[in-house]
Backbone as a printed PyTorch tensor [residue, N CA C, xyz], in Angstrom:
tensor([[[ 5.3540, 13.2320,  3.9040],
         [ 4.9260, 12.0610,  4.6800],
         [ 5.9610, 11.7130,  5.7430]],

        [[ 7.2420, 11.7660,  5.3470],
         [ 8.3120, 11.4520,  6.2920],
         [ 8.3130, 12.4560,  7.4420]],

        [[ 8.0190, 13.7240,  7.1090],
         [ 7.9520, 14.7400,  8.1570],
         [ 6.8900, 14.4040,  9.1840]],

        [[ 5.7370, 13.9200,  8.7030],
         [ 4.6680, 13.5240,  9.6060],
         [ 5.1130, 12.3990, 10.5240]],

        [[ 5.8600, 11.4420,  9.9560],
         [ 6.3730, 10.3220, 10.7570],
         [ 7.2810, 10.8480, 11.8590]],

        [[ 8.1430, 11.8220, 11.5090],
         [ 9.0640, 12.3520, 12.5070],
         [ 8.3010, 13.0110, 13.6440]],

        [[ 7.2250, 13.7140, 13.3090],
         [ 6.4150, 14.3460, 14.3580],
         [ 5.8040, 13.2720, 15.2520]],

        [[ 5.2770, 12.2300, 14.6270],
         [ 4.6790, 11.1360, 15.4020],
         [ 5.7100, 10.5070, 16.3330]],

        [[ 6.9010, 10.2430, 15.7970],
         [ 7.9420,  9.6220, 16.6110],
         [ 8.4030, 10.5460, 17.7280]],

        [[ 8.4360, 11.8510, 17.4420],
         [ 8.8140, 12.8070, 18.4870],
         [ 7.8050, 12.7600, 19.6340]],

        [[ 6.5140, 12.7510, 19.2840],
         [ 5.4730, 12.6510, 20.3110],
         [ 5.6070, 11.3450, 21.0810]],

        [[ 5.8500, 10.2620, 20.3390],
         [ 6.0140,  8.9570, 20.9670],
         [ 7.1840,  8.9650, 21.9430]],

        [[ 8.2820,  9.6080, 21.5260],
         [ 9.4650,  9.6790, 22.3850],
         [ 9.1440, 10.4350, 23.6740]],

        [[ 8.4480, 11.5550, 23.5480],
         [ 8.1000, 12.3530, 24.7330],
         [ 7.2290, 11.5340, 25.6750]],

        [[ 6.2130, 10.8700, 25.1120],
         [ 5.3150, 10.0610, 25.9440],
         [ 6.0920,  8.9350, 26.6130]],

        [[ 6.9830,  8.2920, 25.8530],
         [ 7.7710,  7.1900, 26.4040],
         [ 8.6330,  7.6720, 27.5710]],

        [[ 9.2430,  8.8410, 27.4020],
         [10.0740,  9.3930, 28.4790],
         [ 9.2200,  9.6280, 29.7170]],

        [[ 8.0360, 10.2060, 29.5160],
         [ 7.1550, 10.4940, 30.6490],
         [ 6.7440,  9.2090, 31.3650]],

        [[ 6.4660,  8.1670, 30.5790],
         [ 5.9360,  6.9380, 31.1660],
         [ 7.0240,  6.0830, 31.8110]],

        [[ 8.1960,  6.0530, 31.1930],
         [ 9.1930,  5.0480, 31.5840],
         [10.4750,  5.6490, 32.1400]],

        [[10.6750,  6.9720, 31.9360],
         [11.9260,  7.6000, 32.3490],
         [13.1410,  6.9680, 31.6760]],

        [[12.9180,  6.4040, 30.4820],
         [14.0400,  5.8730, 29.7090],
         [14.8220,  7.0480, 29.1360]],

        [[16.1450,  6.9800, 29.1740],
         [16.9520,  8.0750, 28.6160],
         [16.5820,  8.3440, 27.1690]],

        [[16.5420,  9.6360, 26.7900],
         [16.1410, 10.0080, 25.4350],
         [17.0810,  9.4010, 24.3970]],

        [[18.3860,  9.2890, 24.7370],
         [19.3490,  8.7430, 23.7850],
         [18.9580,  7.3240, 23.3840]],

        [[18.5090,  6.5410, 24.3630],
         [18.1180,  5.1600, 24.0820],
         [16.9200,  5.1390, 23.1300]],

        [[15.9330,  5.9930, 23.4140],
         [14.7520,  6.0580, 22.5520],
         [15.1490,  6.5340, 21.1560]],

        [[16.0750,  7.4980, 21.0920],
         [16.5300,  7.9910, 19.7890],
         [17.1270,  6.8600, 18.9610]],

        [[17.9530,  6.0320, 19.6040],
         [18.5670,  4.9090, 18.8940],
         [17.4910,  3.9700, 18.3700]],

        [[16.4970,  3.6920, 19.1850],
         [15.4150,  2.7950, 18.7660],
         [14.6580,  3.4160, 17.5970]],

        [[14.3630,  4.7090, 17.6830],
         [13.6270,  5.3830, 16.6120],
         [14.4470,  5.3650, 15.3210]],

        [[15.7540,  5.6320, 15.4360],
         [16.5970,  5.6130, 14.2400],
         [16.5570,  4.2390, 13.5870]],

        [[16.6380,  3.1930, 14.3960],
         [16.5710,  1.8320, 13.8580],
         [15.2270,  1.6000, 13.1760]],

        [[14.1500,  2.0460, 13.8070],
         [12.8150,  1.8680, 13.2310],
         [12.6860,  2.6320, 11.9160]],

        [[13.1920,  3.8580, 11.8760],
         [13.1110,  4.6640, 10.6630],
         [13.8510,  3.9710,  9.5250]],

        [[15.0560,  3.4510,  9.8130],
         [15.8270,  2.7540,  8.7860],
         [15.0560,  1.5390,  8.2920]],

        [[14.4310,  0.8130,  9.2170],
         [13.6620, -0.3790,  8.8560],
         [12.4780, -0.0070,  7.9710]],

        [[11.7800,  1.0830,  8.3390],
         [10.6060,  1.5140,  7.5620],
         [11.0350,  1.9640,  6.1680]],

        [[12.1390,  2.7220,  6.0950],
         [12.6060,  3.2370,  4.7990],
         [12.9970,  2.0730,  3.8870]],

        [[13.6400,  1.0620,  4.4600],
         [14.0300, -0.1110,  3.6650],
         [12.7840, -0.9230,  3.3470]]])
């Protein structure tokens, strides 16, 4: 299940980069925070 989430977040990150040109590092930090929040 967690693997599926990672795939979803990866797709989300790619789409976000395409739409907003936000640096990938920034999106990675946000995703890491979200993952920690979901796991907790």
